[in-house]
N, C-alpha and C positions, 0 to 999 in steps of 0.2 A: 219475771221481768227479763227481757232479752238483753244481750250485751250492748246493743245500740241504745236501748232505753236507759240503761245504766250510764252510758256515756253522756247522754243528754242531761240526765239528772245531775251528774257530777259537775258539768260545766255550769249549769244553772245555779247550783249551790255556790260554786266559786264566785260567780258574779254577785250573788246576793250577799255573800259574806266578805267581799273584797274590802269594803270600806272599814268596818270595825276590826277585821283581823289584822290588817297591816298598818293601822294608824295608832295602835295602843302604845303607850310608853310607861314603863314602871321604874324609871330612874329618878329618884328624888333629889339627889345632890345637885348643887348649883352648877358645878363644872360639867357634870354629866348632862344637865339640861341644855347648857350652851352647845355641847357637842351634838346633842340630839337635834337642836334647832339648826345648826350648821349643816348637818347631814340631811335634814328635811328640805332645807333650801336648795341644796345640791340636787337632791332627788327631784324636786319640783322643776328645776331648770332642765334636767335631763329628760323628764317626762314631756315637757313642752317641745323639746327638740325631736323626741321620738314620735310625738303626735303628728308633727308635720311629715316626718319621713315615712311613717306607716301609712299615711293617707295618700302618699305619692306613689303611684304604681311603678315609676321609673327611678325611684330614689336609690342611692348607693348604700343599700341596707340589705343584709342577708336576713331572711326570715323564713319560718316554717309554719304557716297557718294550717290548722286542722279545723275545717269548716263543716258543720253538720247541718244539712238542709232536710227538714221534715215537711213533706207535702201532703196535705190533708184533702179528703173528699175525692179520691181518685176512683173513677169508674162508677158503675151503677150500684155498687155495694159500699161506696164511700170508704174505700181502702186507704191506707196510709203508706206512701212511698218514703224511703229514707236514703239519702245520698250523702256519704261522708267524703268530702274533697280534701285530699292531701295536696298542698299547694306550695312547694318550695319556690323561693325567689332568690336567684343568685346573680348579683351584678359582677361584671368583669370589665376591667379597664383595658379597652382596646388600644387607645392612644392617650396622650395627655388631655386631649380635648373631647374624647368620645368614650361613652360606656355602652356595653351591650348587656341588657337586662334579660335574663332567661326566666320565664314564668311558666311553670308546669302545673297542670291540674290533672290529677289522677283520681277519678271517682271510684268509690266502693259502694255498690248499689244494692239495696233491697227493693226489688220490683215485684209488687203483688200482681196477681192475675186480675185485670180490671173487671172481668165478667164473671168472677167467682168470689164467694165470700171467704174462701180460705186458699192458702197456697201462694206460691210465688217463686222467684229465683233470686239468688244472692251471689254476687261476684264482682269482678272488675268491669267498669264501663270503659268507654273509649278515652284515651289520653288526649289532652288538649294543651300542647306546648305553644307558647308565643315568645317571640324574640323582638326586643325593642332596641333600636339604636337611638341613643339620646345624648345631648350635650352634657359633658361633665360639669360645666359651669353655666347652667341655664340662667336666662334673664327672668323677668316677671312672668312671662308665659313659658311654662315648662311643657316639653313635648317629647314624644318618642314615636317611632314608626318601624315597622318590620313585618315579617310573615307570621301568620297564625296557621296552625295545623290541627287536624283531627286524625289521630292514628288509631286504627281498629284493633285495640288491645282488649276488647270486651271478651269475657270468658263464655258468653252465650249470645246467640243471635237476638235473644230477647232483651239484652242489656246494651246493645250498641248498633251502629248503623252499617257495619261491615264494609265501610269505604274509607280510603285515604283521601282526605280533603285538604285544600290549601287555599289561602287568600290573604289579603292585606289586613293589617291591624294598625290603628292609630290611637294615641292617647294625648289629650290636651288638658292642662289644668293651670290654675293660678291659686296662690296661697296668700291672700291679704291677711292682716292681723285677725286672729281667732278663726279664720275660715279656710276651708279647702273646697274649691269649686272646680269640677272637671267632668270629662266625658271620655269613655273608652268605647271604641266601635271596631268590629271586624265583620267580614263576610267571607265565607269559605264555600268552595265548589268541589265536588268529588272529582278526582283525577285518576283513580284506580280503585280496585277492590272487586268484590264478588259481583259477577254479572247478574245474579239472581236478586240483588238488593236494589231498591230504588235509588236514583241519583240524588245527590245532596246539593242544595243551594240555600244557605241559611245565614241569617244575620244575628249578631249579638250587639246590643248597645246598653252600656251601663253608665248612667250619670251618677255623680256622687256629690252630695252637699253635706259637709261636716262643719259643725260649730264646736270649737274647742273651749273648754271651761277649766277651772282650777283643779288641782290635785289629780291631773291626768284624765279627768272625765271629758266626754264629748258626746254630742248628739249626732246621729248619722242617718242619712237617707241614701241608700245604695241599691236601688232596684235594678234588676237585670231584665231588660226588654228583649224579646227574641221574635224573629220572624222566619217562618218556613215558607219560602217563596214558591215552593212546589205544591203546597197544600191547597185544598179547595177553599172557596170563599167562606169566611166565617171561622176558619181553622188556621189562619196564617199567623195571627198575633197572640203573644202572651205579654200582657201589660200590667205589671204589679204596681201598687201604691202602698207606701208605709214607711217604716223606719225603725229606729231603736236607739240604744245607748251603748257606749263602750267606755273602756278605761285602760290607760297605760299604767302599769304598776310593776312591782317586782315580787317574785316568789323566791325568797332568799336573795341571791345575787342575780337571778335570771329575769331580765325584763320580759314581760308578756303583754299582749294586747287581748283583752276580753271584750266580746260583743254579744249582744242579744237583740235580734231584730224580728219584726213580724210584718208580713205583707199579705194584702188581699189582691186578687187578680181582677182587674176591671174587664179584661178581655182574655179569653183562653180557649184553646181548642176543645172540641167535644171529648168528654171522657177523661180530661186531665184535671189537675188540682185547682181548687178555687182559692185556697189560701195556704200560707206556708210560714214556718218558723226557722230562723237561721241563728245558730249558736256557733261561736268560734273562740278558740284560743290559739294565738299565734306566738311562737317563740321567736324573740328578736335577738339578733347578734350584731349590734352596732360596732362600727370600727372606731376605736379610741385613739385620740391624739396622744402624744407623749405627756402633755399636761393633764389630760383626762385620766390616763393610766396612773400618773402620780397621785392625783386626787383620789382615785378609787383605792389605791394602796393605803393612803393615809386614813381613809374611812374605815378600811378593814382593820388597820392597826388600832384606831380609836375604839372600835367595837371590841377588839380583843382586850384592850386595857379596861374597858367598862366591865367585861365579864370577869376579869381578875379582881377588880374592886368589889364586885358583888359577892365573890366567893369569900 
């Protein structure tokens, strides 16, 4: 089993075991039960807030998602491509009224040779940073806009486009009770790079529909539709359909967002994947208010007291 396969199995096991592993309680005393119930209520409220923030691409939330995309049925030998995206999101307060959200996607790619039944190349793909200027205090319609880039960081010609590309990016969303509904779209054109590589003109559109449930669970549809405008007819669009499930929870004191999603491609270029699996663990670093810091300290003290009583 390769290290990529081990990572997939590990994340899948985490998702499968999330509910029983972190919902058990072994404190029988009445006072300890009340403390546990209070802590559970606080965790539930925090999870609800994080659900909304995680599903908002321009939220004031530092996060580090590790997203693994496994694409099946590649080429004439039905090979499997694997793309691990490291996707840090860093918000910066530009002024009292505006935030600048930096979102970077750095893929680590296993690219099998599509016309051979063995072999391939492994390394870095092209980096994709995006920058969104967004209101610090948005209304019902949340939005952000700015430039998107593709930087030729690939370690092999086989893993990247060899072009520096630039274009606009926009995100729009609304978050009524229990829902997050939105769309993110960008289009980039090559402006520099190797003269021996074809020019770039490509679009990415991701719509997202999330329904939030209790205990941090949510249902998600987050397909990524792409269009290569320079491709021949029949090879322009990749249009996936599908979805999955996710959960906001804690591993110790560390909030995380776990996801598992599956997509089938209704349209896709010749020789590319017909369906894919997306697994993700995102480490979340919410900013705490003084009241939240006090509440967290009290929870930690209560847990220490419980441990002393158990001893």
